[in-house]
C-alpha positions as a Markdown table, in Angstrom:
| # | Residue | x | y | z |
|---|---|---|---|---|
| 1 | Met | -7.0 | 0.5 | -25.5 |
| 2 | Asp | -5.5 | 3.8 | -25.4 |
| 3 | Phe | -8.0 | 4.9 | -23.0 |
| 4 | Ile | -7.4 | 2.0 | -20.6 |
| 5 | Glu | -3.6 | 2.7 | -20.5 |
| 6 | Asn | -4.2 | 6.3 | -19.9 |
| 7 | Val | -6.5 | 5.4 | -17.0 |
| 8 | Lys | -3.8 | 3.1 | -15.6 |
| 9 | Ser | -0.8 | 5.6 | -16.0 |
| 10 | Glu | -2.7 | 8.6 | -15.0 |
| 11 | Ile | -5.0 | 7.6 | -12.2 |
| 12 | Ile | -4.4 | 4.1 | -10.8 |
| 13 | Asn | -0.5 | 4.1 | -10.6 |
| 14 | Pro | -0.4 | 7.5 | -8.7 |
| 15 | Leu | -3.3 | 6.3 | -6.6 |
| 16 | Ile | -1.2 | 3.2 | -5.6 |
| 17 | Val | 1.8 | 5.0 | -4.8 |
| 18 | Phe | -0.2 | 7.6 | -2.8 |
| 19 | Ile | -1.9 | 4.9 | -0.7 |
| 20 | Leu | 1.5 | 3.0 | -0.4 |
| 21 | Ala | 3.1 | 6.3 | 1.0 |
| 22 | Ile | 0.3 | 6.8 | 3.5 |
| 23 | Ser | 0.7 | 3.4 | 4.8 |
| 24 | Val | 4.3 | 3.6 | 5.1 |
| 25 | Val | 3.9 | 6.8 | 7.1 |
| 26 | Tyr | 1.3 | 5.2 | 9.2 |
| 27 | Phe | 3.8 | 2.2 | 10.0 |
| 28 | Leu | 6.5 | 4.6 | 10.8 |
| 29 | Tyr | 4.3 | 6.7 | 13.0 |
| 30 | Gly | 3.5 | 3.2 | 15.0 |
| 31 | Val | 7.1 | 2.5 | 15.1 |
| 32 | Phe | 8.1 | 5.9 | 16.6 |
| 33 | Glu | 5.2 | 6.0 | 19.0 |
| 34 | Phe | 6.1 | 2.4 | 20.2 |
| 35 | Met | 9.8 | 3.2 | 20.7 |
| 36 | Tyr | 9.7 | 6.8 | 22.0 |
| 37 | Thr | 6.7 | 6.8 | 24.4 |
| 38 | Gly | 7.2 | 5.6 | 28.0 |
| 39 | Asp | 3.4 | 5.2 | 28.4 |
| 40 | Ala | 2.2 | 1.4 | 28.1 |
| 41 | Lys | -1.0 | 2.6 | 26.5 |
| 42 | Lys | 0.8 | 4.6 | 23.8 |
| 43 | Met | 2.9 | 1.6 | 23.2 |
| 44 | Glu | 0.1 | -0.6 | 22.7 |
| 45 | Glu | -1.4 | 1.9 | 20.2 |
| 46 | Gly | 1.9 | 2.0 | 18.5 |
| 47 | Lys | 1.7 | -1.6 | 18.1 |
| 48 | Lys | -1.6 | -1.5 | 16.7 |
| 49 | His | -0.6 | 1.2 | 14.2 |
| 50 | Ile | 2.5 | -1.0 | 13.2 |
| 51 | Leu | 0.3 | -4.0 | 12.7 |
| 52 | Trp | -2.4 | -2.1 | 10.6 |
| 53 | Gly | 0.4 | -0.4 | 8.6 |
| 54 | Leu | 2.0 | -3.8 | 7.7 |
| 55 | Ile | -1.4 | -5.1 | 6.8 |
| 56 | Gly | -2.0 | -2.0 | 4.6 |
| 57 | Leu | 1.4 | -2.4 | 2.9 |
| 58 | Phe | 0.6 | -6.2 | 2.2 |
| 59 | Ile | -2.7 | -5.6 | 0.8 |
| 60 | Ile | -1.6 | -2.8 | -1.5 |
| 61 | Val | 1.5 | -4.6 | -2.7 |
| 62 | Ala | -0.7 | -7.7 | -3.4 |
| 63 | Val | -3.2 | -5.9 | -5.2 |
| 64 | Ala | -0.6 | -4.2 | -7.5 |
| 65 | Gly | 1.0 | -7.5 | -8.3 |
| 66 | Ile | -2.5 | -9.1 | -9.0 |
| 67 | Met | -3.2 | -6.3 | -11.3 |
| 68 | Gly | 0.0 | -6.4 | -13.1 |
| 69 | Phe | -0.4 | -10.3 | -13.4 |
| 70 | Val | -4.0 | -9.8 | -15.1 |
| 71 | Gly | -2.9 | -7.1 | -17.1 |
| 72 | Asp | 0.1 | -9.0 | -18.4 |
| 73 | Thr | -2.1 | -12.2 | -19.0 |
| 74 | Val | -4.7 | -10.2 | -21.0 |
| 75 | Asn | -2.1 | -8.5 | -23.2 |
| 76 | Ala | -0.5 | -11.8 | -23.7 |
| 77 | Leu | -3.9 | -13.3 | -24.8 |
| 78 | Lys | -4.6 | -10.5 | -27.2 |
| 79 | Gln | -1.4 | -11.2 | -29.2 |
C-alpha cells in the first residue's frame, strides 16, 4: 500500500496540477485573444480556445473527483 500512496503523491497529484495549470493558461489565452484582438478570425479562435480550455478543466476536475471517490471507497472497504 505504501507504493501506491507514493505513486499517488509523487506522480499522479503533481501531474493533475500540471495539466490543470496548462488548461487554465489555455483558457486565459483564449480569453485574451477574444477580448484584445479586433480581427474576427482571431476572435473565433479565441472562442475555440475558451471552449476547449473549459472542457479540459471540466475533465481534469471530474477525473480527480472520481479518483478521489474511488480511492476513499476502496480505503473504506479495507477497514
